[in-house]
N, C-alpha and C positions, 0 to 999 in steps of 0.2 A: 653566387647568383641565388636569389630567392626563388623558392619553389612551392608548389601546392602539395601538401602531404595528404594522401588518402589513408584513413584510419578505419579499419574494420573492427568496430567496437563490439566485442563479444562478452558473454557472461564469464567465460573461462579464460580467454586470451584475446589479444589484439594483434592484428597483422598490419604492417605499415609498408607503403609503397609511394613512389613518386615517378615522374618522367624527366629524363635528362637526354637532350638531343634526340628526341623521338623514341627513346627506348625506356621501357619500364625498368626501374631499379627497385628491388625489394630488399627490405631489411631482413636478413636471413633468419634470425631467431625471432619467434613470436614472443610477445610480452604478456606474461600471465596477468590477468585482471585480478590482482590480489594485492593487499597491503598488509604490512606487519609493523608492529611497534616494538622498539627496545629502548634502552637507555640513550642510544645515539639519535633517536628520532624515528621518522617513518621510513620504511623501505618498501619499494614497489617492484612487482614482477619477480624475476628470478631471485633478487636479493631478499625478498620476503619469504621465500619458501622454507629456508632453514628455521625461521621463527615458528612455523607451524609445528615442528617437532619439539623444539625447546620450550616454547611458551604458547600452547594452543589457544589460550584465551586472548592472545594479542595478535592473532592472525585472522583476517577477514577475507573471504572470497565469496563468489556467487551473490554479491550484494546488488548487482544490477537487476536481479529479479525482484528486488524489493523497491526499486526506484518508482516513485509516484504512486505507491500502494498504501492503503490505509491498514493500520495494525489489525483492526477488527473486520477486515474484508474476508470473504470466503477464500480468496486467492492466498492471502498471507496465512490464514488458518492452515491451508494445505502446504504451503512452502515451509512453514515453521517447524512442522514435525521433522525430527531428526536434524534440526539445524544446530550446528556446534557452537553457536555464540548467541548471547541474549539479544532480544529485540524489544524495544519499548516504544511508546507512542510519543510523538511530538505534540505540541499544544494544538495543532490542527488535525491530529489523528494520524499523521504520516508515520510510517515505520522508520525507526532509527536503530542503529546497531550500537552496542556498548563495548568499549574497550577500556578495561581497567578503571571503571568508574566515570568515564567520559563518553558522552554520546556523540555519534557521527551520523550525518545524513548520507544516504547513498550518493547524493550529488557531490558532497565534499570528498568522499572516497574516490568517486569517479574522476574528480578533478586532479587528484594525485596521480592517477593512472594516465590521464591525458597529458599532463605535464611531463611525466617520465617518458611517454611515447614520443613526444616531439623532441625532447632532449636526446633520447636514444637514436632517433632517426638522423638528427643533425650530426651526432658523433659518428655513426656508422657510415653515413653517406657523404659526409664532409660538405653539407649544404646548409644554407639558411632556410628555415621554413617561414614563409610569409603568411600562408593561409592553410586551413585544413578543411577537408570534406569528410564528414563522419557518417559511416554507414551504420544504421541501427536496425533492429528488428522491425519488420513491417507492422507488427502488432502494436507497436508503441503508440499510445494515445497522446493527446495534446499535452497533458501534464508531464508525461515521461519525456516527450521530445523537448519541452521547455526545460526539464531537468538536465538534459544533456547539454543544452546551450548554457545553462547556469554553470555547469561543471567546467565547460570550456572557458567561460568567462573567468572563473576563479583560477584556472590554469594559465590565464594570460594568452589564450589562443584566439585568433580571428577565424570564425567559421563562415565559410562562403555559403554552405548549405548542408542540410541533412539529406540522406537518401536511404531508401530501404536496402537491406542486404541483397534481395533478389534483383533489384534494378541495377545495383552496382555490379553484381555478378554478371549480369547480361552485358553491360558495357565492358567489363573486364574481359569477357570471352571474345567480344568483337575486337578489343585492343590487341588480343593475342593472335589475331589473324582469322577468326571465324568469319565466314562469308554468309551470303543469303541463306537463311534457314529459319525454321520455327522449332522451338525447343522448350524443354522444361528444365528448371533448376530446382533441385531439392537440397536445401541447405540444412545440414544436420548439426546445429549449434548446441552448445551445452544448455543454453537457456530456452531456445525456441527451435522447433523444426518448421521450416518455411518453404512453401511451394510457390514458384513463380513460372508463369507461362509467358514467353517473349518471342519476338522475331527480329531478325536482322535483315534489313533491306537496304543495300548500298551502304551509305554512311549513317543511316538512321536506325536506332535501337528503340523498339516499341515494346513496352510491357503490356501484355494483353490482360492479365489478371494476376492477383496475388492472394494467398490465403495462408494462415498459420494458426497455430495454437500456442499461446504464450505460456501455457502450463505443461507443454510437452517438449522435452529436450533431453540431452544426454544426462543432465543432472538428475532427471527423474528415474533413469535406470540405475544411477548410483544410489538413489534413495531406496529403490526396491532391494538392492543388495544390502544396504545398511540395515533395513528392516529385517531381512533374512538373518543377518549376523546377530542382531539384537535378540531375535527370537531363539536362535540356537544357544546363545550364551545364557539367556534367561532359563531355558529348559535345563541347562546343565548346572547352573550355579544359583538359580533363584535370585539373581541380582539384576535389577532394572538399570541398565546403563544409559537409558534414554535421557536421564537427568544429569549426566556427567559430560560436560563439554569436551574434556580431554579424551574420554573414551570415544565420543562421537567423531572427533577429529581423526583419531587413529583408524576407526572403521571406515570413514570417508576415504582416507588415503588408500586403505586396503581395497575398497570397492573399485576405485579408479585403476589400481594396479591389476585387479582381476580382469577388467575390461581390456586393458592394454595387452595383458598376457595372452588372452584368447584371440586377439587380432592376429597373432602369429603362431599359436599352438592350439592343439585340439585336446590334449590331455589335461586333467585337473592339476592344480598346484596347491597342495596342502600347505598350511602355514600355521604358525603359533604366535600369539601376541600377548603382551602384558597389558592388562586393562585396569584402570582405576575404577573403584566402585563408590556408590553413595555412602557406604559405611566407612570409607576411608582406607580400606585395605586394597591390595592389588591382586587380581586373579590372573593366572596364566591359563589361557584357553586355546586348545588346538582346534583349528577349523579344518575339516576334511577337504575343503576346496570344492570347486565346481567344475564339471566338464563343460566343454564348449556347447554341447547339446543342451545342458541344463541352463546355461547362460542365455542361449538363443530362445529357449522357451520362456524364461523370465522376461527377457527384453520384449518378446512378442506381445506380452500383456500391455506394455506401454505403446509399442509401435502400431497396435491395432487402431489407436486413436488418430494415426496419420491418414486414415481413409477419408475422414471428413474434410480436412483442408484440400486434399486432392480433388474430391468431388466438387467443392465450392469453386476451386480455380477453373475446372473444366466448365462448370455450369455458367459462371460469369463470362467466360471467354466465348462460349458457344462452340466449343471444340470437343472432339473425341480423341482417344488415344491414337487413332490412326492418322490424325492430322499433324502429328509431331514427327520431326526428323530424328530427334535424339533426346535423351534424358541425361542430364549431367548432375553428378553428386559433388557437393562442396561440404566443408566443415569436418572437424575431427571425428564426429560421431559416425560419419559415413564409412570409417574403416572397420567398424564393428561388423562381424560377419552377418548378423541378423538384418542389418539395415539395407544393403543392396538387394537381398532377397525380398524384403517387404516392398521395396520400390519396384522391383521387377514385376511382382504380382499385381500391384496397383496400376502400373503404366503399360503392362503387356509388352514390355521390351526390356532388354538388358541395359542398365545404365552404365555410364562410364565416368571415370574420375580423372580430371586433367592432371598432368604431371605436377603442376604447382597449384593444386586445388586450394591449399591454405592461403594463397596470396591473391586469388582471382578477384575477390571482393575489394580488397585494398587497392589493387591496380585499377579496377573500375571506378572507385571513388576518386582516385587521383586524376583519372582521365576526365571525369565529369567536371572537376575543378579546373582542368587545363585541357580543353577538348581538342585543340589543334596540335597535331603531332605529325611531322614529316609531310606537311601539305594536306593532310586528311583531317577534316573536322567531324568528329562524331557527335551526333545529337541524340538526346534521350527524351522519350515520352513516357513518363511514369504515371502511375494511377494511385488514387486514394485507396488505402488499405482497409478502411472501415467507413461506414456511413456516419455522417455527422448531422445533427439536427437539434430540435428543441422539444421540450415538454409542452403539450397543449392540454386542452380541457379533458377531464376524465383520466388524466395521467397517461395519455397516449403519447407515443413518440412520432414526431413529424420529421422524417429525414429530409434534409435540404441538399446536401452533397452526398450522393450515393456511393457505396463501395465500388471500387474499380472504375471510377470515372476518371478521365484524363486530368492530370495536374499541369499547371494551375487550373483551378476551377472557380468560376464565379457564378453565383445564383442570386437573382433578384426576386424577392417575394413581397407581396402586399399583405399586410396583416390588418386585422380588424379588432379593435378593443373598445367596446362600448363603455362610455362614462368612466373612463380611466384617465387620470392625469399622470400617473406613473405606472409603467409596466415593467415587471421583472421577468426575464427569460432565464430558464434553466437549460443549459447545453449538455447534450449527451452524445456519446459515440457507441454504436453497436448496431445490431440488426433486429432486435426484438420490438414488437409493436407496443409493448408496455415500457414506458420510459425508464423506470427504476430497475428494470432487468438489464439495462445497458450500463456503460461506464459513465458516471457523473463527471463532467469536465469542469463546470463552473457556472457562473451566472453573470448576466449584464442587465442593465436597466436603461430605460428611456423615460424622459420626463417631458412635460408640456406637449401632450398629445394634440393633434389637430382636432378641430371641433367635430368633424365627421367620424373621428375614431379610426380613419384609414391612414396607414403609413407604410411606405416601402422600406425594406431592409436589404442590404447587400451582405451575403454570406460567402466568404472566400476561403479557400484552402490553397496555400501556396505550394511551391515545388518541394519545400521541406516538410509538407504535411501539417503546417501550422494554420490554425483558424484565425481569421480576422473578421470583425464585424464592422460594417459601415452604415451609418444612418444617412438617409437621403433627405435633403431639404425639400419639402413639398412645393415650395415656391420657386426657388432658384435652381433646384436640381443638383446642387452641390453635395458632396459627400464628406463626411467627417468620421474618423475612427471612433468606435465605442469601446471603452475599456472592458475587457473580459476578465472578471475576477475568478481565478482558478480555484478549484476546490481542494487543491493540494499543492505541494511543492514549496520552494523557498520564496519568501517575500523579498522585495528589493532591499529592505532594511537588513534582513538576515544575510543576503548575499554580500552587502557592504560590510557587515560585521565580520563575516568569515574571511573576507579579503583582508580586512584590517588586522585580524588576529591569526592569519594563516601560519606564519612562522612559529608562533607560540603553540598553536594546536597541533602542528606537525611534530612537536616535541613535548609529549605529556610530561608534566612536571613531576609526577609521582608514579614510578613504575617499580613497585617492590618486587623482590625475588619471590616467585610463586611458593617457594618452600618456607618463606617467613610469614608470620601472621601480619595482617594489615595493622599499621600503627595505631589506628583508632578503633580497632575491633576487639571485642572481648575474646579470650582464648576459646578455641573450638568453633568460632564463626568462620564463614567463608565470605570472600569479597562479593560485591554486587555483581561483578562481571561473571561470577559463577552461578548466579541465580537466573534472572530473566524469567520470572514467573509466567509471563505471557506466552512462553514457548515450551516450557518443559512439560513432558507428559507425566503428570503426577498420578501414582497408582492409587486406586481405591480398593477398599476391602472386597475380596472375592472377585476381583477383576484381573484377569491375566493380561500380560503384555500383549499377547496375540490378539485378544479381544479388543484392547484399546487401539492397537495399530490398525486393525481391520475397520474400526469406526471412522478412521480418517478418510473422508470421501473426497475424491478429486472433483472440484467444482467445474461447471461448464463456463469457459471464459465468456465475458460479455459480447465479444465480437462474434462469437459462435452461437449465441442464443437466438436462433431463428425460430419464429413462432408460426410461420405459415409456409406452404409450398413443399413439394416433394421433389426429390431428384430422380430423374428418369434414367440416368446412366447406370448400367449394371456392371459391377466389378466382381460378381461371384465367379468362382473358378469355372472356366469354360469346359464343356464336355469333350471337345476335340482340340482343334488347333487354337493356340493362344491368339494368333493374329486374326483368325476367322471371327472372333467375338469381340473385336475392338469397339470402343465407344464411338458413336457417330457424332459428327458435328451438326450444329443447328444454329439458328440465329439467336443471339443473346436476347433475353427478355428485358424490356425496358418498362418499368412501372409507369402508369399513366400520371401525367402532371395534374395537380389540382386545378379544377376549373374555376373555383371561387377563391375569395380571400381566405387566408388561414385565420380562424378566430382564436384570439388569445385573451387572457384576462390580465389584470395587474399582477396577478400571481395565478398559477394554475388552479388554486383553490379559492382565491378571492372571488366573491360573487356567486359561489356555488352554495347549495344547501346540502349539508351533511346529514345522512340518515333521515332526510325528510323533515328535520326539525331545527338544525343549527345553521343559520344563514351567516356565512363567513364574510366579514366586511373589511378587515384590514389585518396587516401583519403587525404584531406587537414587538417581537424580538426573535433573535436567533440564539439558541443555546448549544451546548456541546453535543447533545443527542438529537435535537430537533428544533423545528421552527414553531413559534407560538403565535396563534391568531386570536383576534377578538371575534366573537360570534354572538348573535342574538337568537334566543330561542323563539321560533316562529309562533308558538302558542302562548308562552308565558310573557314574552316581551322582555325577558331578563337577559342581561349580558353574561357571557361565559368566556373563558379562555380555553383554547384547544391546542394541545401540543401534538405535532405530527413529526414522526421520525424523519431524520435528515435523509435526503436522497442517496447519499453515498453509503448509508448504512442499510437502506431498505432492501437491497438485494441479498443481504445476509439473513436468511430465514431464521437462524438461531437467535439473532439479536431481535428480530421482529417478534418472535414468540416470547422471548424473555421480557421485552418491552410491555407487551400486553399482559402477561402473567403478573408482572410486578405492579402494573397499574391496578389490576384487580385486587392484589393484596393490599396496596397502599390505600385503596378506597375504603378499606375496613378500619383504618386508624381513626380513633375518636379522640381528638384533641383540638382545642381552639387555636393551637399554635402549629397546626399542620394544615396546609391547603387542602380543601375538600375536593376529592375526585368523585364525580357523579356518573361518569359514563366512559366507555372505552370500546374499541373495535378496530377493524381494518378497513381501509379504502378499497375500492374495486381492484386496484393494482397490487393489493397485498400490504401496503404501507400501514404501519400501526399508528394509532392516535389515542389520546384520552382527553376527556373534558373535565375541566376543573373550575372552581369559583373564580370570578373575575375580581381582581384586587386593585385598588387605587393606592399608589404609594411608590416608594423607591426601594431598591435592594440595599442591603447593608453595604455591599461593595460600593455603590454610588454614594452612600452617606460617608463612608471612609475616604473615598476619593475627594469628596467636597470639603470635609472638615478635618480629616486626619484623626489623631488620637482622641478617644472619648473619655469622659469622666467616669470615675469608679462606679457611681450610682447607675449609670447607663449600662456599664459592663455587667454589673450584677443583675439588673433587671432583664436585659436581653438574654444573658446566660441562663437565668432561671426559666424563662419562657421557652427557650430552645430545648433545654433539658426536659421540660414538661412534654414538648412535642416528641422528643426522642423516647421518653417513657412510653407514650402511647404506641409508638412503632415497635419498641423492643418487647412490649408485652405480647405482641403478635408475632414475635420472632422475626421482625423485619429490621434489617440494618441498612441505613441510608448509603453509606460508603462513598459519598461525594459531598459531604457537608462542607460548605465554604460560604463566605460573605455573599457571593452572587446567588446562592440558593437560600438566602434568608431575606424575606420581604418585610420591610417596615411599613405597615399598613396605616393609612391615615384614619385615625379615630379621634374625635374631639375629646373623649374621656381618657385617652391613653396615648401619649406622644410617642411611645416606643413599643407599640404592639407588634410582636414578631410572629411570622409564619414561615415554617420550613417548606420550601418548594422542591420539586424535581427529585422524585424517587425513581428516576428513569434508569439508574443502574443499581438500584437497591438489591440486596440479597434477601430472599424471602422463600421459606422461613429458614431459621438457623437450626431448629430442632427437628427431630424425626417424629414428633408427636402427631397424632391424627393421620398418619399415613401420608403426610405431605412429602414432596420431593424437593430437593434443593434446586432452586432455579438457576443460579449462577455456578458454573463449573469451578471447582478448585483448580488453581493453576493459571487463572486469568487475572492479571493485575489490572484493576480498573480504578479510576478516581483521578483527582487533580494532584499533581506531584507535591505542591506546596502544603497540602493538607492531609497527606496520606500517612497512616500509621505504619510503623515498621513491619507488622505482620501482613499488611496489604501488599507491601513491596515484595515480600517473599512469595506472594501468590498462594498463601495457605488459607485455611478456613478462618473467617472473621466472625466476630459477634459484636454486641453493642458497645464493647469497650473500645473498638476502633472508632466509632462515632464520638465517643468521649474524648479520645485523642484529638480528633479533628476539631471538636468544640474548644479544646484547649488552645489549639493553634489560632482559631478565630478570636478568642478572648485576648490572646497575646497581641494579635494584630489590632484589636480595638484599643488596647492599652498603649501601644507604641506607634501605630500607623503602618507597621510592616510586619510580615510573618516572621517567625523566629529563624527560619532557614532560607537562604537564597544563594544562588550561584549562577555561573554562566550557562551551565547545561542542566538538563533534566536529570541526568544520571548523578551529577554532583549533589543536586538537591536531595535526591533519594538517599544517597550515601550519608548525608548529614542527618536525615531523619533516623537512619539505622544506628549511626555510631557517634554523631556529633553531640556536643554538650549544649544544652539549652542556655542561651545567654540570659543574663540578668536584665530585667525590664528596664531598670534605671541606667544600665550601661548602654542600652539601645536608645533610650529617650530620657534624658535627665529630668525633664519637667513632667514626666508621666504621672497622672493621678491614679496611682495604684498602691494602696497600703500593703505592708508585708503580708497581712492575712489573706488578701485577695491574690497576691502573687503566689503564695503558697498553694492555693487551690489550683491556680493555672498550671503550676509546675507539676503538681501531682497528676493532672490530666495528661501531661506530656512525658510521663515515664515510658521508657523503652519497652518494658515488659507489661502486657495487659494485667498481670497479677498485681502489679504495683500501682495501678490506677484506681480511681473510684470504680467499684464493681457494677454499679447501676446508675442510671440517670437520676433516680430519686435521691440517692446518696450525694451525688454532685449538687443537686438543687439545694439540699439541706446545707451543704458546706458553703455554697455561695450566699445563702440567706444569713449565715452566721459570720460571714467575713467582713 
C-alpha cells in the first residue's frame, strides 16, 4: 500500500516516519545529510561517512546551509570560514560546492539525500512511498523553499507540501498523545535553532508564533571548537591549517566527537591527531582536550544568541513564560549539557525531551500528509515565519504578509504608479524598514497599466510558505498569475539538464587517487578541489591566525534585522524565585493597515532625482554587479548612465564599500577607451552607485552573437584599443579582473566603426601597489570574475596584477577569431580547471575558416600563457605586438 512519508530534512541528518494502521512507524536509523564520491559513484548517508576519512575532498556535508545563498553574501562569508571544501559562484552568484573539479549545487546534493531517504524508508518499512511531506527550517525563504522542491523533483518525489520544523513538531507531539495544552518547542538542529510556540485544542494544532536564527545551530559550536583547535595548532607549529581541507575535515570530526563525549562525561579527553600542512608535511599534534565546563563556556558564547528568537516568539504571540504548560526540546543539539540550561534560563522552567525526540518532527510531517488516523483527524494552522513584501520609493520595505500571520494568507492591495506603462516590483523577505537590509527574493513586472495608474494586486503565501502573485483585471475582476523571477536558485532549464544527466553526474568520470598528481597538472600543483580561493583564509604579513579568525564577524540574519520597536519582556536573572518573575502575556501588536494606495514606480528609482541633479528615466540593462539606468542631468540636460549595486549584494557592506572605492579609483583613469566615471555615492538605504558617460552602441558580446567570428583587422584594432584602456588603468595600479566581451562597448562613431570602450570596473582591484600609502581594496583569497575569462592566478585567489587582464584580453581575442572562448565545459569548475591546466586549442582547429594569420595567433597564445611571467608584461607591449602582427 502506498503511504505518505514524513521527512525531517536537517543540515546534519534526516529522520523518516509514516503511519500504518493508525500507528506511527519510524525508520530507526537517521540518515546523515551527507554525500561522498568514489570510483563507484555517489554514496549518501552512512555509506558516505567512510569517504570523509579516506578522501576528505570528496565528502560534502552541511551543504543545506548554503542552499539559496549568494557566494558574496555576509551569510556565506560567515559560513565559509573553516569550511572543509571549496565553494565557488554559479553564473547567478549562487554558492556551489566543488568535488574533484566538478561543481554541484546544494539542490542537486539535496536531491541525492531525498532520493536515498525515500528508498531507505521503502526498504526498512516494506512500503511504497506515494508522496512526501518535507519539514524544513522556518527561516527558509522563498528561494530556499523552491530549492527543496527542485531537489525533490530531481529525486523523482511527489511533494504534497512543505512545513516548518516547529509546526511539524507540534503535530508530531499531538500524534503521540499530547492533549490540550500550550507549549514551546525548541529545536536544536545542526543548521538552525528554532523556537515555536503552539497549542493543542482537541484535534486542532495551532502555531502561535515561530522565530529562529539561520546562522545559529550546532554546526556553529563545531565551528568554535575548530577555531580553537586551529589557534592551538598554529601557536605550537606556526602552520596555518585553515587552508588545508584534509586538516579541516579531521578537526571537524574531532569537534563533533568532543561534543558527543561531553554529553556523557565530565572529564576532558586528550587526543592526538596527524594533520597535513600547507607546506606538504604532516604534523603530529597532541590536544590537551576540553573539560565539560570549558565546553559549556564556549557553547554559551553561541547560545547567548538564542535569547533573541525566544523574545520574538513571545512578542509576536502576546504571551509570557507563565502562559506555557511546558517546554519541549528536539534535535540532536539538545543533548549537549549547555543547551537545556540555556533554555531553562530563558523560559523560566525546566524543559523536557521526549523519548523519541529525534523522530517527532518526521512523525508530524507524515501526519500532516495523512491527517486522519484511527478516526481522529488532526488539523494544523501554521504561520508565516517571515514578513514578505516589496520595495517602494526611497528604498523602503512595504510588508504585505506579516511575520507570524496564519497560513495560507491572502492580501489584496491597490497600487498607484503614475505615468508608467511597465512596473517592476522587487520582492523581499525580512523585518527591516530598509528593503536591501532584508533578503532579496526576486522580481516581477506588470505591463499595460490602467490610464489612472491604479491597479490591485493579490499577494499570497500558501501553506508551504511559497509566494504567489496574482494580477486583478480592473474590468472583469478576474485574476491571473504573475511570474516571479527568483533572484537565485536553479532555472527550469538547469533542472531539466540535471535530470537528463543525473546518472552521469552521480558518477564523476575522473576521480584520481589523491596521492597521485592530477593527469593534466604540472608536478607540485594541487587540484582545483583543494583550492577554493573564495573560502580559504589566506595569511597576510604580520597577521596572526588569531587576528584573522577574530575578524570573521557573525552577520545578523535578514529575518532578524528589525529596525524599530523594543521588547518589553525581561529575561534578566530574577532576584528571588524564578516563577515569581515570569514574562507576562499581552495582546499581540498589529501594525496599522495603510489607508491610502501604495505608491510605486516603474522601478523603485525610475522617476526619482538622484542627489538633486540626475533624473532617472528608464532601465538600460542588468549586469552581474548592478542595474544600469539612463538619467538626465537636471541642469545640463545631458544624458548619463548610472549603475546601482544589485539588491542581493547591497546588504554586504564590504561589497558596497569596495564598489564605491573602486568607482573612485576608476574615475581617475584617463583613456578614450575607458568609460568615463564622473560621480559616485550611496543611496539613502546605503546602496552604492556611480555615474558614467552615456554611450550609444552595442557590446562586443552582442556583436559576436550577431556576426560570429571577426576579421583579423577588427581583432587587431579592437585589441589595440582595449590594451590602451588597460594601460591607463594599470598605470594607476588598477586591475579590471572581469574583462570580457560584455564589458567592452562598441560605440557608434561615424569616423570610427570599431571604437571600443571598457566598461564595468565594478570588481576591479585597486591599487595593486603599496605606493602612496594606499590600501588594497579587494582581499586576497576572494576569487572574482567570469569563469570563461579568468586567469589561472585569479582562480587560485592570490594577488593579481595587470597581466591577469592581459590573459582575459587574450581570451576575448580568441573568441573574436573563432566565435567561441578557448575553454568551455558543462560546469564552472571544469572551465576553471581547463584554464589552469588545459592546453589552448589552435584557432584553425576550432574554426577552419578563421581570419587569423599565424602572427596574430602567436600574439593571442602568448596572452594565454599559464604563468604571468610568460605573458606580455604590460599592455603597451601587447599593443605594440598587435600592431606588428
